[in-house]
C-alpha positions as CSV (number, residue, x, y, z in Angstrom):
1,X,0.2,-0.3,0.2
2,X,1.7,2.7,-0.8
3,X,1.0,6.3,1.3
4,X,0.4,9.8,0.2
5,X,2.8,12.3,-1.2
6,X,2.7,14.4,2.2
7,X,4.6,17.8,1.8
8,X,4.4,19.5,5.4
9,X,3.6,23.3,4.9
10,X,7.3,25.6,5.8
11,X,5.1,27.1,9.0
12,X,5.2,22.7,9.9
13,X,8.5,21.7,9.0
14,X,10.0,24.9,11.1
15,X,8.2,23.7,13.6
16,X,9.8,20.6,13.6
17,X,12.9,21.9,13.9
18,X,12.3,24.3,16.6
19,X,10.5,21.3,18.8
20,X,14.6,19.7,18.0
21,X,15.7,22.9,19.1
22,X,16.3,26.4,18.7
23,X,16.6,27.7,15.7
24,X,17.8,31.6,14.9
25,X,15.7,32.9,12.1
26,X,18.9,32.8,9.9
27,X,19.5,29.5,9.9
28,X,15.4,28.4,9.3
29,X,15.2,30.3,6.9
30,X,19.0,28.4,5.4
31,X,17.1,25.8,6.2
32,X,13.6,26.0,4.7
33,X,15.4,28.0,1.2
34,X,15.1,25.1,-0.6
35,X,11.3,24.4,-0.3
36,X,9.7,27.6,-0.6
37,X,7.4,26.6,-3.6
38,X,5.9,30.9,-3.7
39,X,8.6,34.1,-3.8
40,X,8.0,35.4,0.2
41,X,5.6,32.2,1.5
42,X,8.8,31.7,4.7
43,X,9.4,35.2,5.0
44,X,5.4,35.6,5.7
45,X,5.9,32.2,7.6
46,X,8.2,33.5,9.8
47,X,7.6,36.3,10.8
48,X,4.1,35.1,12.1
49,X,6.2,32.6,14.0
50,X,8.4,35.3,14.8
51,X,6.3,37.4,16.2
52,X,4.0,34.5,17.5
53,X,7.6,34.0,19.7
54,X,8.4,30.6,18.2
55,X,11.7,32.2,16.6
56,X,13.4,34.0,19.3
57,X,17.1,35.3,18.5
58,X,17.8,35.5,21.6
59,X,16.9,32.3,23.3
60,X,19.1,31.1,20.3
61,X,22.0,32.6,21.2
62,X,21.3,30.9,24.7
63,X,21.2,27.9,24.0
64,X,24.0,27.8,22.4
65,X,26.3,29.2,25.1
66,X,24.5,26.9,27.5
67,X,24.7,23.6,24.8
68,X,28.9,24.8,24.0
69,X,30.4,26.8,27.1
70,X,30.9,23.9,28.9
71,X,33.5,22.3,26.1
72,X,34.8,25.6,23.9
73,X,36.0,28.7,24.7
74,X,34.7,32.7,23.4
75,X,36.2,32.0,20.2
76,X,34.2,28.9,18.8
77,X,31.1,29.8,20.5
78,X,31.7,33.2,19.2
79,X,31.7,31.3,15.7
80,X,28.9,28.9,15.6
81,X,27.0,32.0,16.9
82,X,28.3,34.0,13.9
83,X,27.7,30.4,10.8
84,X,23.8,30.5,13.2
85,X,23.6,34.0,12.0
86,X,23.4,35.6,15.2
87,X,25.2,38.9,16.2
88,X,24.3,41.7,17.5
89,X,24.2,43.5,21.3
90,X,22.8,39.7,22.9
91,X,25.8,37.8,21.0
92,X,28.1,40.6,22.4
93,X,27.3,40.2,25.8
94,X,27.7,36.6,26.2
95,X,30.9,36.9,24.5
96,X,31.5,39.2,27.4
97,X,30.3,36.7,30.7
98,X,32.0,33.9,28.4
99,X,35.5,35.9,28.7
100,X,35.2,36.7,32.5
101,X,34.8,32.3,33.1
102,X,37.5,31.4,30.1
103,X,39.9,30.2,33.0
104,X,37.9,27.9,34.9
105,X,36.2,26.7,31.4
106,X,39.6,25.8,30.1
107,X,40.4,24.1,33.5
108,X,38.0,22.1,33.2
109,X,38.1,21.3,30.2
110,X,42.0,20.4,30.5
111,X,41.4,18.2,34.0
112,X,38.3,15.7,32.3
113,X,41.0,15.2,28.9
114,X,44.4,15.0,31.1
115,X,44.7,16.0,34.3
116,X,48.4,15.9,35.3
117,X,51.0,18.0,33.8
118,X,53.0,17.5,31.1
119,X,56.4,16.5,30.9
120,X,57.7,16.7,28.2
121,X,58.0,19.8,25.2
122,X,55.6,17.1,22.8
123,X,52.7,16.9,25.8
124,X,52.9,20.2,26.2
125,X,52.4,20.6,22.0
126,X,50.1,18.6,22.3
127,X,47.6,19.8,25.6
128,X,47.9,23.0,24.2
129,X,46.7,22.3,20.9
130,X,44.0,20.7,22.1
131,X,42.6,23.5,24.0
132,X,43.3,26.1,21.1
133,X,41.5,24.0,18.6
134,X,38.4,24.5,21.3
135,X,38.2,27.9,21.3
136,X,40.5,28.6,24.3
137,X,42.8,31.6,24.6
138,X,45.8,31.3,23.8
139,X,47.2,32.8,27.5
140,X,44.2,31.6,29.5
141,X,46.0,28.1,27.8
142,X,49.4,29.1,28.6
143,X,47.9,29.7,31.8
144,X,46.2,26.4,32.0
145,X,49.4,24.2,31.2
146,X,51.6,25.6,32.8
147,X,49.8,25.0,35.3
148,X,48.7,28.7,37.3
149,X,45.9,29.7,38.8
150,X,45.3,26.1,39.1
151,X,44.0,24.2,42.9
152,X,47.5,22.8,44.5
153,X,45.9,19.6,44.2
154,X,45.9,19.3,40.9
155,X,49.8,18.4,40.4
156,X,50.0,16.6,43.9
């Protein structure tokens, strides 16, 4: 028995995406553009969803930060927010807060992965690369790998 070819509306597709996680308007536009049959239909659907607060870029920023800040540094989070089409004052405020906690977050990520000081230059480089690729500031990475600002019991 063949199922009929049901094609959900643009609004239905957007709601399905939003039910999985917060999306920015720009993300939804990019994902749904291939399904738009009538020009302007997508913008109208997204305007309606935004008016009903289903699309909220502030929530999307908070969602990314909450999901990713435990594993990534400010630079990588900023990059992810930009890829999602998020920018502006809300992003700037969040990045300022993240920079204040950068050292503590880098220490937590380092501890989870290594939990021991580097024994040789190769190990030091490996630990630094690991943190740098996760978007932590180079000065913060240097301090973490050197053991500055860490509790004394980490290296005992």
